[in-house]
MMTF fields as JSON, N, C-alpha, C and O atoms, coordinates in Angstrom:
{
  "mmtfVersion": "1.0.0",
  "mmtfProducer": "UNKNOWN",
  "numBonds": 291,
  "numAtoms": 292,
  "numGroups": 73,
  "numChains": 1,
  "numModels": 1,
  "chainsPerModel": [1],
  "groupsPerChain": [73],
  "chainIdList": ["A"],
  "bondAtomList": [4, 2, 8, 6, 12, 10, 16, 14, 20, 18, 24, 22, 28, 26, 32, 30, 36, 34, 40, 38, 44, 42, 48, 46, 52, 50, 56, 54, 60, 58, 64, 62, 68, 66, 72, 70, 76, 74, 80, 78, 84, 82, 88, 86, 92, 90, 96, 94, 100, 98, 104, 102, 108, 106, 112, 110, 116, 114, 120, 118, 124, 122, 128, 126, 132, 130, 136, 134, 140, 138, 144, 142, 148, 146, 152, 150, 156, 154, 160, 158, 164, 162, 168, 166, 172, 170, 176, 174, 180, 178, 184, 182, 188, 186, 192, 190, 196, 194, 200, 198, 204, 202, 208, 206, 212, 210, 216, 214, 220, 218, 224, 222, 228, 226, 232, 230, 236, 234, 240, 238, 244, 242, 248, 246, 252, 250, 256, 254, 260, 258, 264, 262, 268, 266, 272, 270, 276, 274, 280, 278, 284, 282, 288, 286],
  "bondOrderList": [1, 1, 1, 1, 1, 1, 1, 1, 1, 1, 1, 1, 1, 1, 1, 1, 1, 1, 1, 1, 1, 1, 1, 1, 1, 1, 1, 1, 1, 1, 1, 1, 1, 1, 1, 1, 1, 1, 1, 1, 1, 1, 1, 1, 1, 1, 1, 1, 1, 1, 1, 1, 1, 1, 1, 1, 1, 1, 1, 1, 1, 1, 1, 1, 1, 1, 1, 1, 1, 1, 1, 1],
  "groupList": [{"groupName": "MET", "atomNameList": ["N", "CA", "C", "O"], "elementList": ["N", "C", "C", "O"], "formalChargeList": [0, 0, 0, 0], "bondAtomList": [1, 0, 2, 1, 3, 2], "bondOrderList": [1, 1, 2], "singleLetterCode": "M", "chemCompType": "L-PEPTIDE LINKING"}, {"groupName": "SER", "atomNameList": ["N", "CA", "C", "O"], "elementList": ["N", "C", "C", "O"], "formalChargeList": [0, 0, 0, 0], "bondAtomList": [1, 0, 2, 1, 3, 2], "bondOrderList": [1, 1, 2], "singleLetterCode": "S", "chemCompType": "L-PEPTIDE LINKING"}, {"groupName": "TYR", "atomNameList": ["N", "CA", "C", "O"], "elementList": ["N", "C", "C", "O"], "formalChargeList": [0, 0, 0, 0], "bondAtomList": [1, 0, 2, 1, 3, 2], "bondOrderList": [1, 1, 2], "singleLetterCode": "Y", "chemCompType": "L-PEPTIDE LINKING"}, {"groupName": "GLN", "atomNameList": ["N", "CA", "C", "O"], "elementList": ["N", "C", "C", "O"], "formalChargeList": [0, 0, 0, 0], "bondAtomList": [1, 0, 2, 1, 3, 2], "bondOrderList": [1, 1, 2], "singleLetterCode": "Q", "chemCompType": "L-PEPTIDE LINKING"}, {"groupName": "ILE", "atomNameList": ["N", "CA", "C", "O"], "elementList": ["N", "C", "C", "O"], "formalChargeList": [0, 0, 0, 0], "bondAtomList": [1, 0, 2, 1, 3, 2], "bondOrderList": [1, 1, 2], "singleLetterCode": "I", "chemCompType": "L-PEPTIDE LINKING"}, {"groupName": "THR", "atomNameList": ["N", "CA", "C", "O"], "elementList": ["N", "C", "C", "O"], "formalChargeList": [0, 0, 0, 0], "bondAtomList": [1, 0, 2, 1, 3, 2], "bondOrderList": [1, 1, 2], "singleLetterCode": "T", "chemCompType": "L-PEPTIDE LINKING"}, {"groupName": "PHE", "atomNameList": ["N", "CA", "C", "O"], "elementList": ["N", "C", "C", "O"], "formalChargeList": [0, 0, 0, 0], "bondAtomList": [1, 0, 2, 1, 3, 2], "bondOrderList": [1, 1, 2], "singleLetterCode": "F", "chemCompType": "L-PEPTIDE LINKING"}, {"groupName": "LYS", "atomNameList": ["N", "CA", "C", "O"], "elementList": ["N", "C", "C", "O"], "formalChargeList": [0, 0, 0, 0], "bondAtomList": [1, 0, 2, 1, 3, 2], "bondOrderList": [1, 1, 2], "singleLetterCode": "K", "chemCompType": "L-PEPTIDE LINKING"}, {"groupName": "ASP", "atomNameList": ["N", "CA", "C", "O"], "elementList": ["N", "C", "C", "O"], "formalChargeList": [0, 0, 0, 0], "bondAtomList": [1, 0, 2, 1, 3, 2], "bondOrderList": [1, 1, 2], "singleLetterCode": "D", "chemCompType": "L-PEPTIDE LINKING"}, {"groupName": "GLU", "atomNameList": ["N", "CA", "C", "O"], "elementList": ["N", "C", "C", "O"], "formalChargeList": [0, 0, 0, 0], "bondAtomList": [1, 0, 2, 1, 3, 2], "bondOrderList": [1, 1, 2], "singleLetterCode": "E", "chemCompType": "L-PEPTIDE LINKING"}, {"groupName": "ALA", "atomNameList": ["N", "CA", "C", "O"], "elementList": ["N", "C", "C", "O"], "formalChargeList": [0, 0, 0, 0], "bondAtomList": [1, 0, 2, 1, 3, 2], "bondOrderList": [1, 1, 2], "singleLetterCode": "A", "chemCompType": "L-PEPTIDE LINKING"}, {"groupName": "TRP", "atomNameList": ["N", "CA", "C", "O"], "elementList": ["N", "C", "C", "O"], "formalChargeList": [0, 0, 0, 0], "bondAtomList": [1, 0, 2, 1, 3, 2], "bondOrderList": [1, 1, 2], "singleLetterCode": "W", "chemCompType": "L-PEPTIDE LINKING"}, {"groupName": "GLY", "atomNameList": ["N", "CA", "C", "O"], "elementList": ["N", "C", "C", "O"], "formalChargeList": [0, 0, 0, 0], "bondAtomList": [1, 0, 2, 1, 3, 2], "bondOrderList": [1, 1, 2], "singleLetterCode": "G", "chemCompType": "PEPTIDE LINKING"}, {"groupName": "ASN", "atomNameList": ["N", "CA", "C", "O"], "elementList": ["N", "C", "C", "O"], "formalChargeList": [0, 0, 0, 0], "bondAtomList": [1, 0, 2, 1, 3, 2], "bondOrderList": [1, 1, 2], "singleLetterCode": "N", "chemCompType": "L-PEPTIDE LINKING"}, {"groupName": "ARG", "atomNameList": ["N", "CA", "C", "O"], "elementList": ["N", "C", "C", "O"], "formalChargeList": [0, 0, 0, 0], "bondAtomList": [1, 0, 2, 1, 3, 2], "bondOrderList": [1, 1, 2], "singleLetterCode": "R", "chemCompType": "L-PEPTIDE LINKING"}, {"groupName": "LEU", "atomNameList": ["N", "CA", "C", "O"], "elementList": ["N", "C", "C", "O"], "formalChargeList": [0, 0, 0, 0], "bondAtomList": [1, 0, 2, 1, 3, 2], "bondOrderList": [1, 1, 2], "singleLetterCode": "L", "chemCompType": "L-PEPTIDE LINKING"}, {"groupName": "PRO", "atomNameList": ["N", "CA", "C", "O"], "elementList": ["N", "C", "C", "O"], "formalChargeList": [0, 0, 0, 0], "bondAtomList": [1, 0, 2, 1, 3, 2], "bondOrderList": [1, 1, 2], "singleLetterCode": "P", "chemCompType": "L-PEPTIDE LINKING"}, {"groupName": "VAL", "atomNameList": ["N", "CA", "C", "O"], "elementList": ["N", "C", "C", "O"], "formalChargeList": [0, 0, 0, 0], "bondAtomList": [1, 0, 2, 1, 3, 2], "bondOrderList": [1, 1, 2], "singleLetterCode": "V", "chemCompType": "L-PEPTIDE LINKING"}],
  "groupTypeList": [0, 1, 2, 3, 3, 4, 5, 6, 7, 1, 8, 9, 10, 1, 11, 12, 6, 10, 6, 10, 13, 14, 6, 5, 7, 4, 15, 9, 9, 14, 13, 4, 7, 16, 10, 10, 15, 1, 14, 7, 5, 12, 17, 16, 9, 1, 5, 4, 7, 12, 4, 0, 9, 12, 14, 17, 16, 12, 2, 2, 14, 0, 0, 15, 15, 10, 3, 12, 15, 8, 0, 5, 15],
  "groupIdList": [1, 2, 3, 4, 5, 6, 7, 8, 9, 10, 11, 12, 13, 14, 15, 16, 17, 18, 19, 20, 21, 22, 23, 24, 25, 26, 27, 28, 29, 30, 31, 32, 33, 34, 35, 36, 37, 38, 39, 40, 41, 42, 43, 44, 45, 46, 47, 48, 49, 50, 51, 52, 53, 54, 55, 56, 57, 58, 59, 60, 61, 62, 63, 64, 65, 66, 67, 68, 69, 70, 71, 72, 73],
  "secStructList": [7, 7, 7, 7, 7, 7, 7, 2, 2, 2, 2, 2, 2, 2, 2, 2, 2, 2, 2, 2, 2, 2, 2, 2, 2, 2, 2, 2, 2, 6, 6, 7, 7, 2, 2, 2, 2, 2, 2, 2, 2, 7, 7, 7, 2, 2, 2, 2, 2, 2, 2, 2, 6, 6, 7, 7, 7, 7, 2, 2, 2, 2, 2, 2, 2, 2, 2, 2, 6, 6, 7, 7, 7],
  "xCoordList": [51.381, 52.603, 53.694, 53.808, 54.479, 55.565, 56.901, 57.077, 57.813, 59.138, 60.175, 59.858, 61.401, 62.49, 63.266, 63.691, 63.447, 64.201, 65.686, 66.085, 66.475, 67.916, 68.57, 68.348, 69.363, 70.037, 71.384, 71.959, 71.878, 73.169, 74.269, 75.164, 74.209, 75.258, 75.376, 76.488, 74.264, 74.358, 74.843, 75.593, 74.415, 74.903, 76.411, 77.149, 76.852, 78.275, 79.069, 80.148, 78.552, 79.257, 79.377, 80.454, 78.302, 78.377, 79.3, 80.054, 79.249, 80.146, 81.588, 82.491, 81.796, 83.137, 83.737, 84.917, 82.94, 83.462, 83.707, 84.65, 82.876, 83.108, 84.403, 85.209, 84.587, 85.811, 87.019, 88.054, 86.886, 87.981, 88.393, 89.584, 87.421, 87.73, 88.485, 89.472, 88.03, 88.682, 90.069, 91.026, 90.178, 91.453, 92.478, 93.622, 92.07, 92.957, 93.389, 94.551, 92.468, 92.786, 93.821, 94.737, 93.676, 94.635, 96.015, 97.007, 96.09, 97.382, 98.01, 99.213, 97.211, 97.721, 98.203, 99.272, 97.419, 97.793, 99.108, 99.899, 99.329, 100.54, 101.656, 102.732, 101.392, 102.367, 102.868, 104.069, 101.924, 102.243, 101.793, 100.641, 102.7, 102.407, 101.88, 102.257, 101.009, 100.5, 101.607, 101.464, 102.715, 103.82, 104.443, 104.775, 104.601, 105.182, 104.249, 104.702, 102.958, 101.997, 101.951, 101.796, 102.083, 102.11, 103.298, 103.146, 104.465, 105.661, 105.494, 105.917, 104.883, 104.716, 103.684, 103.844, 102.626, 101.513, 101.46, 100.838, 102.109, 102.005, 100.767, 100.555, 99.948, 98.771, 99.262, 99.972, 98.905, 99.39, 99.055, 97.979, 99.984, 99.774, 98.535, 97.807, 98.297, 97.11, 95.819, 94.828, 95.831, 94.664, 94.464, 93.338, 95.555, 95.471, 94.932, 94.073, 95.429, 94.943, 93.479, 92.719, 93.078, 91.673, 90.776, 89.686, 91.236, 90.481, 90.349, 89.296, 91.421, 91.394, 90.417, 89.956, 90.105, 89.152, 87.731, 86.818, 87.531, 86.179, 85.858, 84.733, 86.808, 86.54, 86.477, 87.213, 85.609, 85.406, 86.365, 86.306, 87.248, 88.178, 87.492, 86.506, 88.028, 87.551, 88.076, 88.965, 87.523, 87.899, 89.391, 90.052, 89.92, 91.327, 92.253, 93.186, 92.005, 92.846, 92.666, 93.624, 91.434, 91.186, 91.98, 92.531, 92.033, 92.766, 94.266, 94.923, 94.809, 96.231, 96.565, 97.587, 95.706, 95.929, 95.847, 96.654, 94.882, 94.749, 95.989, 96.48, 96.504, 97.712, 98.894, 99.711, 98.983, 100.067, 100.025, 101.053, 98.835, 98.662, 98.596, 98.298, 98.88, 98.821, 97.446, 97.325, 96.416, 95.031, 94.303, 94.819, 93.118, 92.266, 91.015, 90.673, 90.343, 89.074, 87.929, 86.782],
  "yCoordList": [14.374, 15.063, 14.599, 13.409, 15.529, 15.223, 15.46, 16.45, 14.565, 14.747, 14.122, 13.285, 14.54, 14.013, 13.019, 13.336, 11.826, 10.825, 11.017, 11.135, 11.045, 11.2, 9.934, 9.538, 9.309, 8.089, 8.445, 9.488, 7.576, 7.792, 7.892, 8.73, 7.046, 7.04, 8.396, 8.891, 9.001, 10.288, 11.375, 12.265, 11.305, 12.274, 12.121, 13.105, 10.871, 10.607, 11.078, 11.651, 10.845, 11.247, 12.761, 13.272, 13.486, 14.942, 15.5, 16.437, 14.931, 15.357, 15.036, 15.843, 13.851, 13.432, 14.352, 14.693, 14.764, 15.645, 17.053, 17.72, 17.504, 18.813, 18.781, 19.71, 17.7, 17.547, 17.449, 18.066, 16.673, 16.504, 17.83, 18.114, 18.639, 19.94, 20.834, 21.469, 20.885, 21.729, 21.194, 21.962, 19.884, 19.244, 19.496, 19.854, 19.31, 19.531, 20.993, 21.286, 21.895, 23.324, 23.681, 24.462, 23.115, 23.371, 22.875, 23.577, 21.665, 21.129, 22.015, 22.275, 22.476, 23.34, 24.68, 25.162, 25.279, 26.568, 26.477, 27.42, 25.335, 25.147, 24.463, 24.203, 24.176, 23.523, 22.207, 21.939, 21.396, 20.114, 18.999, 18.966, 18.107, 16.952, 15.811, 15.699, 14.961, 13.825, 12.965, 12.489, 12.759, 11.938, 12.569, 11.864, 13.887, 14.579, 14.495, 14.272, 14.671, 14.575, 13.156, 12.951, 12.187, 10.79, 10.513, 9.867, 10.993, 10.8, 11.468, 10.93, 12.621, 13.38, 12.748, 12.789, 12.165, 11.674, 10.169, 9.676, 9.432, 7.974, 7.448, 6.237, 8.344, 7.939, 7.559, 8.345, 6.377, 5.971, 6.997, 7.596, 7.182, 8.124, 7.76, 8.639, 6.455, 6.032, 6.454, 6.763, 6.467, 6.922, 8.42, 8.882, 9.175, 10.627, 10.938, 11.807, 10.237, 10.458, 10.059, 10.705, 8.994, 8.589, 9.653, 9.92, 10.259, 11.341, 12.512, 13.144, 12.795, 13.891, 13.602, 14.52, 12.323, 11.925, 11.79, 11.473, 12.027, 12.014, 10.91, 10.846, 10.034, 9.009, 9.678, 10.626, 9.185, 9.774, 9.115, 7.903, 9.909, 9.335, 9.088, 9.741, 8.141, 7.913, 8.996, 9.764, 9.052, 10.095, 10.047, 11.084, 8.85, 8.727, 9.271, 10.016, 8.906, 9.401, 10.912, 11.634, 11.371, 12.806, 13.554, 14.624, 12.987, 13.595, 13.625, 14.641, 12.526, 12.494, 13.531, 14.212, 13.644, 14.614, 16.038, 16.889, 16.298, 17.632, 17.989, 19.114, 17.051, 17.305, 17.561, 18.445, 16.788, 16.963, 18.313, 18.82, 18.888, 20.194, 21.323, 22.47, 20.978, 21.939, 22.603, 23.823, 21.755, 22.221, 21.428, 20.43, 21.876, 21.136, 20.7, 21.253, 19.711, 19.263, 20.042, 19.81],
  "zCoordList": [-9.436, -9.105, -10.062, -10.358, -10.535, -11.446, -10.751, -10.041, -10.959, -10.389, -11.311, -12.157, -11.132, -11.939, -11.089, -9.978, -11.614, -10.899, -11.21, -12.368, -10.169, -10.326, -9.806, -8.661, -10.628, -10.201, -9.604, -9.916, -8.749, -8.121, -9.162, -9.045, -10.175, -11.19, -11.89, -12.074, -12.279, -12.962, -12.006, -12.406, -10.732, -9.75, -9.57, -9.534, -9.458, -9.277, -10.483, -10.33, -11.668, -12.886, -12.966, -13.273, -12.699, -12.793, -11.722, -11.983, -10.51, -9.452, -9.828, -9.608, -10.397, -10.791, -11.829, -11.745, -12.813, -13.846, -13.31, -13.734, -12.395, -11.779, -10.971, -11.03, -10.219, -9.439, -10.367, -10.112, -11.445, -12.409, -13.02, -13.153, -13.39, -13.986, -13.003, -13.374, -11.772, -10.762, -10.427, -10.323, -10.258, -9.925, -11.032, -10.753, -12.273, -13.414, -13.489, -13.771, -13.241, -13.27, -12.204, -12.462, -11.017, -9.938, -10.34, -10.144, -10.905, -11.336, -12.406, -12.367, -13.357, -14.417, -13.854, -14.228, -12.958, -12.361, -11.599, -11.585, -10.968, -10.163, -10.943, -10.405, -12.209, -13.085, -12.477, -12.45, -11.991, -11.377, -12.325, -12.758, -12.631, -13.482, -12.614, -11.448, -13.173, -12.402, -11.79, -10.664, -12.522, -12.007, -10.761, -9.808, -10.766, -9.615, -8.404, -7.281, -8.635, -7.536, -6.996, -5.792, -7.87, -7.463, -6.547, -5.51, -6.92, -6.087, -4.714, -3.691, -4.717, -3.466, -2.535, -1.315, -3.103, -2.291, -2.112, -1.172, -3.009, -2.967, -3.681, -3.739, -4.224, -5.0, -6.395, -7.021, -6.899, -8.214, -9.305, -9.302, -10.223, -11.321, -12.13, -12.59, -12.303, -13.055, -12.363, -13.025, -11.044, -10.28, -10.474, -10.663, -10.427, -10.619, -12.012, -12.166, -13.022, -14.385, -14.512, -15.233, -13.814, -13.816, -13.209, -13.715, -12.127, -11.491, -12.459, -12.54, -13.191, -14.165, -15.303, -15.981, -15.508, -16.555, -16.028, -16.791, -14.729, -14.195, -13.213, -12.718, -12.912, -11.89, -10.525, -10.251, -9.691, -8.36, -7.369, -7.163, -6.755, -5.78, -4.446, -4.105, -3.707, -2.35, -1.423, -1.79, -0.228, 0.721, 1.055, 1.088, 1.3, 1.692, 0.61, 0.909, -0.634, -1.725, -1.908, -2.189, -1.747, -1.844, -0.771, -1.03, 0.425, 1.519, 1.204, 1.433, 0.685, 0.329, -0.741, -0.656, -1.738, -2.821, -2.29, -2.663, -1.427, -0.851, -0.044, -0.139, 0.751, 1.513, 0.586, 0.844, -0.493, -1.449, -2.154, -2.603, -2.248, -2.868, -1.833, -2.168, -0.57, 0.54, 0.617, 0.724, 0.559, 0.628, 1.71, 2.213, 2.058, 2.967, 2.228, 1.183, 2.774, 2.172, 2.724, 2.341]
}
């Protein structure tokens, strides 16, 4: 039997980049800068920029960002 092994790291990376692309697109569509979203949500600007680069946010930060963008998870 042949199968492809998928590691957590590669799954996390692909999910992170998909999330980053969508998150960045939403910010661009709404003309929201990371600094403005940071002020609104309390999430550090460096964290927001990291998410835009593909880092995977935790649930709590994702929830804060969604609320700041008037969205649901």
